[in-house]
C-alpha positions as CSV (number, residue, x, y, z in Angstrom):
1,M,-23.1,-20.2,24.2
2,S,-25.7,-17.5,24.2
3,V,-25.5,-14.0,22.8
4,L,-24.0,-11.1,24.8
5,T,-26.2,-10.4,27.9
6,R,-27.0,-7.0,29.3
7,D,-24.8,-7.7,32.4
8,E,-21.9,-8.7,30.1
9,A,-22.4,-5.5,28.0
10,Q,-22.4,-3.4,31.2
11,T,-19.2,-5.1,32.5
12,R,-17.5,-4.7,29.1
13,A,-18.4,-1.0,29.0
14,Q,-16.6,-0.6,32.4
15,I,-13.5,-2.5,31.1
16,L,-13.0,-1.3,27.5
17,D,-12.9,1.8,25.4
18,V,-13.6,0.7,21.9
19,E,-12.1,3.1,19.4
20,R,-13.1,1.6,16.1
21,Y,-14.0,-1.5,14.1
22,T,-12.5,-2.0,10.6
23,I,-14.3,-4.6,8.5
24,A,-13.2,-5.8,5.0
25,L,-15.5,-8.0,3.0
26,D,-14.8,-10.1,0.0
27,L,-18.1,-10.9,-1.6
28,T,-16.6,-12.7,-4.6
29,T,-15.9,-16.0,-2.9
30,G,-19.2,-17.7,-3.5
31,E,-23.0,-17.5,-3.6
32,E,-23.6,-18.5,0.0
33,T,-20.4,-17.5,1.9
34,F,-17.9,-14.6,1.9
35,D,-14.5,-13.9,3.4
36,S,-14.1,-11.1,5.9
37,A,-11.4,-9.6,8.1
38,T,-12.3,-7.6,11.1
39,A,-10.0,-5.5,13.3
40,I,-11.2,-4.1,16.6
41,R,-9.1,-1.3,18.1
42,F,-9.7,-0.9,21.9
43,T,-8.0,0.1,25.1
44,A,-8.5,-1.8,28.4
45,R,-9.1,0.6,31.2
46,V,-8.7,-2.1,33.9
47,A,-7.8,-5.8,33.9
48,G,-10.7,-8.1,33.3
49,D,-12.1,-10.9,31.1
50,T,-14.1,-10.2,28.0
51,F,-14.6,-11.7,24.6
52,V,-15.4,-11.1,21.0
53,E,-18.7,-12.6,19.8
54,V,-18.3,-14.1,16.3
55,K,-20.0,-16.8,14.4
56,P,-17.9,-17.7,11.4
57,A,-18.3,-20.7,9.1
58,T,-14.5,-21.1,9.5
59,L,-12.2,-19.0,11.8
60,R,-8.9,-19.0,10.0
61,S,-6.8,-16.8,12.3
62,I,-7.1,-14.5,15.3
63,S,-4.6,-12.3,17.1
64,L,-4.4,-10.0,20.1
65,D,-1.8,-7.2,20.2
66,G,-0.2,-8.6,17.0
67,Q,0.3,-12.0,18.6
68,P,-1.4,-15.0,17.0
69,L,-3.9,-17.0,19.0
70,D,-5.1,-20.5,18.4
71,P,-8.4,-20.4,16.4
72,A,-9.5,-23.5,18.3
73,L,-10.0,-21.2,21.3
74,L,-13.3,-20.2,19.7
75,D,-15.9,-21.6,22.1
76,G,-19.4,-21.5,20.7
77,N,-19.5,-18.0,19.3
78,R,-17.0,-16.4,21.7
């Protein structure tokens, strides 16, 4: 799947209020890869579909509102 398009960004801006991103990196895991954990705090203004764009070597876990989701839901980089 391609990167976020301008139209998708405009739609996302109408749906979401992003409050903050919190990113923790562990750069001690190897020469070519690293571990990371990212939390995105947002509020949905209206119902709608959106996605997080991520391209991990391995997606170990994902959750929404504290509820775990299946990492196999990652489709391309979305």
